[in-house]
C-alpha positions in Angstrom: -49.6 -0.1 -33.4 -49.6 2.7 -31.0 -50.0 0.4 -28.0 -46.9 -1.5 -29.0 -44.8 1.8 -29.4 -46.0 2.9 -26.1 -45.0 -0.3 -24.4 -41.5 -0.3 -26.0 -41.1 3.3 -25.0 -42.0 2.7 -21.4 -39.8 -0.4 -21.1 -36.8 1.7 -22.5 -37.6 4.4 -19.9 -37.6 1.9 -17.2 -34.2 0.6 -18.1 -32.9 4.2 -18.5 -34.3 5.1 -15.1 -32.8 1.9 -13.5 -29.4 2.8 -14.8 -29.6 6.4 -13.7 -30.8 5.1 -10.2 -27.9 2.8 -10.0 -25.3 5.4 -10.9 -26.8 7.9 -8.6 -26.7 5.2 -5.7 -23.1 4.5 -6.3 -22.1 8.1 -6.4 -24.0 8.8 -3.1 -22.5 5.8 -1.5 -19.0 6.9 -2.3 -19.6 10.4 -1.2 -21.1 9.1 2.2 -18.1 6.8 2.8 -15.7 9.6 2.0 -17.6 12.0 4.2 -17.5 9.5 7.2 -13.8 8.7 6.7 -14.2 5.2 5.7 -12.2 5.5 2.5 -8.5 5.6 3.0 -6.3 7.4 0.4 -2.8 6.3 0.2 -0.2 9.0 0.2 2.9 9.0 -2.0 5.0 9.1 1.2 3.4 5.8 2.4 5.1 3.8 -0.3 8.1 6.1 -1.0 11.7 4.7 -0.9 13.2 6.2 2.1 16.9 5.2 1.4 19.1 2.7 -0.6 21.3 0.1 1.1 24.2 -1.9 0.1 25.1 -5.4 1.1 28.9 -5.6 2.1 30.6 -9.0 2.0 32.0 -10.4 5.1 34.4 -13.0 3.3 38.0 -13.2 4.7 40.5 -11.1 2.7 38.1 -8.4 1.7 38.6 -5.0 3.2 35.3 -3.4 4.3 35.4 0.2 5.2 32.4 1.6 7.2 31.7 4.8 9.1 32.0 4.8 12.9 28.8 7.1 13.0 25.5 5.4 13.7 23.0 5.4 10.8 20.0 6.4 13.0 18.1 3.3 12.0 17.4 0.0 13.7 16.5 -3.3 11.9 14.5 -6.1 13.6 12.9 -9.3 12.7 9.1 -9.5 13.0 7.0 -12.4 11.6 10.0 -13.7 9.5 10.5 -10.3 7.7 13.1 -7.8 8.3 11.7 -4.4 9.3 13.5 -1.1 9.8 12.6 1.9 11.8 14.2 5.3 12.4 15.6 6.0 15.9 14.3 9.6 15.8 10.8 8.6 15.1 10.1 5.0 16.1 6.6 5.1 14.8 8.0 5.4 11.3 8.9 1.8 10.4 8.8 -0.2 7.2 9.6 -3.5 5.7 12.7 -4.1 3.7 12.3 -5.2 0.2 14.7 -5.6 -2.8 14.5 -3.7 -6.0 11.8 -5.9 -7.3 9.6 -5.5 -4.3 10.3 -8.9 -2.8 10.4 -9.1 1.0 13.7 -9.6 2.8 13.2 -12.6 5.2 14.9 -13.1 8.5 15.2 -15.9 11.1 14.4 -15.2 14.7 16.3 -18.3 15.9 19.6 -17.2 14.2 19.4 -13.5 15.3 19.3 -14.3 19.1 
């Protein structure tokens, strides 16, 4: 009976060592990827809502009052989606979505 007990004990140890090796390998891989900069961490500012917008109707008979000052933002159509960027920092641009996160589409043909 001692032979059987030793055999079971060795198999249990093998499984335990394989699991420990797997966990250690995953941890080492994640640390190595992080150290070399391959893991990208999103920042809260990357998906933050910059500003709310309103849609003003253009039907006849409605009085639409707007400011004469420019907003400092430019909207443009790219790939069928409406994008907006700041005039002060042109590299900061984003895609316009509604409250439910759906993309606002545009048509390049109609904008020209």
